[in-house]
C-alpha positions as CSV (number, residue, x, y, z in Angstrom):
1,M,-19.3,-15.5,-10.1
2,G,-17.3,-12.6,-8.6
3,L,-16.2,-9.5,-10.4
4,E,-12.5,-10.5,-10.4
5,A,-13.1,-13.9,-11.8
6,L,-15.5,-12.8,-14.5
7,L,-13.1,-10.0,-15.6
8,A,-10.3,-12.4,-16.1
9,Q,-12.6,-15.0,-17.8
10,L,-13.7,-12.5,-20.5
11,E,-10.2,-11.3,-21.3
12,S,-8.2,-14.5,-21.1
13,R,-11.0,-17.2,-21.2
14,A,-9.4,-18.9,-18.2
15,V,-9.6,-17.4,-14.7
16,T,-7.6,-18.5,-11.7
17,S,-7.8,-17.6,-8.0
18,V,-5.6,-19.3,-5.4
19,T,-7.4,-21.1,-2.5
20,A,-5.8,-22.9,0.4
21,D,-6.6,-26.5,1.1
22,A,-5.1,-29.3,3.2
23,A,-3.4,-32.2,1.6
24,L,-5.5,-35.4,1.3
25,P,-4.5,-38.1,3.8
26,V,-2.7,-41.2,2.6
27,T,-3.1,-44.6,4.1
28,T,-1.4,-48.0,3.4
29,E,-4.3,-50.0,4.9
30,H,-6.4,-52.0,2.4
31,A,-10.0,-51.1,2.2
32,P,-12.5,-53.8,3.0
33,V,-14.0,-55.5,-0.1
34,E,-17.7,-54.6,-0.4
35,A,-20.3,-56.5,-2.3
36,R,-21.5,-54.6,-5.4
37,T,-25.1,-55.1,-6.4
38,A,-26.7,-54.0,-9.7
39,D,-28.1,-50.9,-8.1
40,T,-24.7,-49.8,-6.6
41,A,-23.1,-50.5,-10.0
42,V,-25.6,-48.2,-11.7
43,T,-25.1,-45.5,-9.1
44,A,-21.3,-45.7,-9.4
45,D,-21.5,-45.5,-13.2
46,T,-23.8,-42.5,-13.0
47,E,-21.5,-40.7,-10.5
48,A,-18.5,-41.5,-12.8
49,E,-20.3,-40.0,-15.8
50,Q,-21.1,-36.8,-13.8
51,V,-17.5,-36.5,-12.7
52,E,-16.1,-36.9,-16.2
53,A,-18.7,-34.5,-17.8
54,P,-17.5,-31.1,-18.9
55,A,-17.5,-28.4,-16.2
56,G,-16.9,-24.7,-16.1
57,A,-14.9,-24.7,-12.9
58,W,-12.2,-27.1,-11.6
59,R,-10.0,-27.1,-8.4
60,L,-6.5,-28.2,-9.5
61,Y,-4.1,-29.9,-7.1
62,F,-0.3,-29.6,-7.3
63,A,2.5,-31.4,-5.6
64,D,4.5,-28.2,-4.8
65,R,1.9,-25.6,-4.1
66,D,-1.6,-24.8,-2.9
67,P,-4.7,-25.9,-5.0
68,L,-5.9,-23.5,-7.7
69,E,-9.5,-22.8,-8.7
70,V,-9.8,-22.4,-12.4
71,Y,-12.7,-21.3,-14.5
72,F,-13.1,-22.3,-18.2
73,A,-15.3,-21.0,-21.0
74,P,-16.4,-23.1,-22.8
75,R,-16.6,-26.0,-20.3
76,V,-13.8,-28.6,-20.3
77,R,-13.4,-32.2,-19.0
78,R,-11.1,-33.2,-16.2
79,A,-8.2,-34.3,-18.4
80,E,-8.4,-31.0,-20.4
81,A,-8.3,-29.0,-17.2
82,V,-5.3,-30.8,-15.8
83,A,-3.5,-30.6,-19.2
84,A,-4.1,-26.8,-19.4
85,Y,-1.9,-26.3,-16.3
86,P,1.6,-27.9,-16.2
87,G,2.3,-29.5,-12.9
88,A,-1.3,-30.2,-12.0
89,C,-1.7,-33.8,-10.8
90,A,-5.4,-34.0,-10.0
91,A,-8.7,-32.0,-10.5
92,E,-11.9,-31.7,-8.5
93,R,-15.1,-30.4,-10.1
94,I,-16.5,-27.3,-8.5
95,P,-20.3,-27.5,-8.5
96,D,-22.2,-24.8,-10.5
97,T,-23.8,-22.1,-8.4
98,P,-27.5,-21.5,-9.3
99,Q,-28.0,-18.0,-10.6
100,R,-31.2,-16.0,-10.9
101,A,-32.6,-15.0,-14.3
102,P,-32.0,-11.4,-15.3
103,T,-34.9,-9.0,-15.6
104,T,-35.9,-7.7,-19.1
105,A,-34.1,-4.4,-18.4
106,E,-31.0,-6.2,-17.1
107,A,-30.9,-8.5,-20.1
108,A,-31.1,-5.6,-22.5
109,E,-28.3,-3.7,-20.7
110,L,-26.1,-6.8,-20.6
111,R,-26.5,-7.3,-24.4
112,R,-25.6,-3.7,-25.0
113,L,-22.6,-3.9,-22.7
114,V,-21.3,-7.1,-24.2
115,R,-21.7,-5.7,-27.7
116,A,-19.9,-2.5,-26.8
117,V,-17.0,-4.1,-25.0
118,G,-16.6,-6.9,-27.5
119,G,-16.8,-4.4,-30.4
120,H,-14.2,-2.2,-28.8
121,D,-11.8,-5.1,-28.1
122,R,-12.5,-6.7,-31.5
123,W,-13.8,-10.0,-30.1
124,P,-14.7,-12.6,-32.7
125,A,-18.5,-13.2,-33.2
126,D,-18.3,-16.6,-31.3
127,D,-16.7,-15.0,-28.3
128,I,-19.3,-12.3,-28.2
129,E,-22.0,-14.9,-28.3
130,D,-20.4,-17.0,-25.5
131,A,-19.8,-13.9,-23.4
132,T,-23.4,-12.9,-23.8
133,A,-24.7,-16.3,-22.7
134,A,-22.3,-16.3,-19.7
135,A,-23.4,-12.8,-18.7
136,L,-27.1,-13.6,-18.9
137,A,-26.4,-16.7,-16.7
138,D,-24.9,-14.5,-13.9
139,P,-26.6,-11.0,-14.2
140,D,-25.4,-9.7,-10.8
141,G,-21.7,-10.3,-11.4
142,A,-21.9,-9.6,-15.1
143,L,-23.5,-6.2,-14.7
144,L,-20.9,-5.1,-12.3
145,C,-18.1,-6.5,-14.4
146,Y,-19.2,-5.1,-17.7
147,R,-19.9,-1.7,-16.3
148,V,-16.4,-1.6,-15.0
149,L,-15.0,-2.8,-18.4
150,A,-17.0,-0.2,-20.3
151,A,-15.9,2.5,-17.9
152,D,-12.3,1.5,-18.2
153,R,-12.6,1.7,-22.0
154,R,-14.5,5.0,-21.8
155,I,-17.3,3.7,-23.9
156,L,-20.2,4.1,-21.4
157,H,-21.6,6.8,-23.6
158,Q,-21.7,4.4,-26.5
159,V,-23.6,1.9,-24.3
160,R,-26.2,4.5,-23.4
161,S,-26.6,5.4,-27.1
162,M,-27.6,1.9,-27.8
163,A,-31.1,2.4,-26.6
164,A,-33.9,0.1,-27.8
165,D,-35.1,2.8,-30.3
166,D,-31.6,3.4,-31.7
167,D,-31.4,1.6,-35.0
168,R,-27.8,2.5,-35.7
169,R,-25.0,-0.1,-35.7
170,R,-21.3,-0.1,-35.2
171,C,-18.9,-1.3,-37.9
172,T,-17.6,-3.9,-35.3
173,E,-21.2,-5.4,-35.4
174,C,-21.1,-5.8,-39.2
175,T,-20.2,-9.1,-40.9
176,N,-18.5,-7.2,-43.6
177,L,-15.8,-6.1,-41.2
178,T,-12.8,-8.5,-41.4
179,P,-10.8,-9.5,-38.3
180,R,-8.1,-7.1,-39.6
181,G,-10.5,-4.2,-39.7
182,A,-11.1,-4.0,-43.5
183,C,-14.5,-3.2,-44.9
184,Q,-15.5,-5.9,-47.5
185,A,-18.5,-3.8,-48.6
186,A,-16.1,-1.0,-49.6
187,R,-13.8,-3.5,-51.3
188,R,-16.7,-4.7,-53.4
189,G,-17.7,-1.1,-54.3
190,E,-21.0,-1.3,-52.4
191,I,-20.5,1.9,-50.4
192,A,-19.0,5.3,-51.1
193,A,-15.5,4.7,-49.8
194,S,-12.0,3.6,-51.1
195,R,-11.5,0.0,-51.8
196,D,-9.0,-0.4,-48.9
197,Y,-11.3,1.4,-46.4
198,R,-10.7,0.6,-42.8
199,P,-13.1,2.3,-40.4
200,L,-11.4,3.8,-37.4
201,N,-14.4,5.4,-35.7
202,H,-16.7,2.7,-34.3
203,T,-19.5,5.0,-33.2
204,P,-23.1,4.0,-34.1
205,R,-24.0,4.8,-37.7
206,R,-26.3,3.8,-40.6
207,C,-24.6,2.2,-43.6
208,E,-26.0,0.7,-46.7
209,G,-23.3,-1.9,-46.7
210,Y,-24.2,-3.2,-43.2
211,L,-24.7,-7.0,-42.8
212,P,-26.1,-8.0,-39.4
213,G,-23.8,-10.0,-37.1
214,P,-25.0,-12.9,-34.9
215,E,-26.2,-10.7,-32.0
216,D,-28.4,-8.5,-34.2
217,T,-32.0,-9.7,-34.1
218,D,-32.9,-7.6,-37.1
219,R,-31.6,-9.7,-40.0
220,R,-32.2,-7.0,-42.7
221,P,-29.1,-5.7,-44.5
222,G,-28.4,-2.0,-44.5
223,R,-29.9,-1.4,-47.9
224,E,-33.3,-2.7,-46.7
225,R,-33.0,-1.3,-43.2
226,W,-32.2,2.3,-44.3
227,P,-33.5,2.7,-47.8
228,R,-33.2,6.5,-47.4
229,L,-29.5,6.2,-47.7
230,L,-29.9,4.8,-51.2
231,R,-32.2,7.7,-52.2
232,L,-29.6,10.2,-50.9
233,E,-26.9,8.5,-53.0
234,D,-29.1,8.7,-56.0
235,A,-29.8,12.4,-55.3
236,H,-26.1,13.2,-55.0
237,A,-25.3,11.3,-58.2
238,S,-28.0,13.3,-60.1
239,D,-26.7,16.6,-58.7
240,S,-23.1,15.7,-59.7
241,N,-24.3,14.9,-63.3
């Protein structure tokens, strides 16, 4: 998938690019009746099932303008694609283009890029998961796309800091961060912060209140991952007493 299409897909979950096509010819002649055997019936049924199966790309036809190529994530059926665009009267499936698998280094960079961009834009966890899968399915287009997205948001330095040996995490990767940006760990009194704490700085950090999100392969909470933080808290508490 090209850069322009992938950019729009990630930000609006539906990408459009106009393509020209000729109108289909119409005839009033009756087609000859053909005998239908059991084999041709099975073939026709199979083709019908493939046509009606969900697809990620559809070419929509309109009565008053040129066809439109539309990309969907997640995939949709023909009727859903037509219903999404008022005025569309027909839809034609666009076959998937086989993509190569990413290298280990590319996959690692893509995961970091998606996490950084998704965290910056406050994508829901499901969107980050879907975007990661889409990026890994098209590494060439996704690498170009996400590098541009990260550069536009001025977070390339954050992506570089997310090296494999960096165990820090951002608040946007934590399950305790609500969609409105409030820290539930602070609300429960689990970290040293006010109960209405809303983190503004999303740079990588270590926090005892961290709960891993869906993209974090290390499922340990912050108290287990960074036990030194608890010892420092205990030391500060002893000094204050």
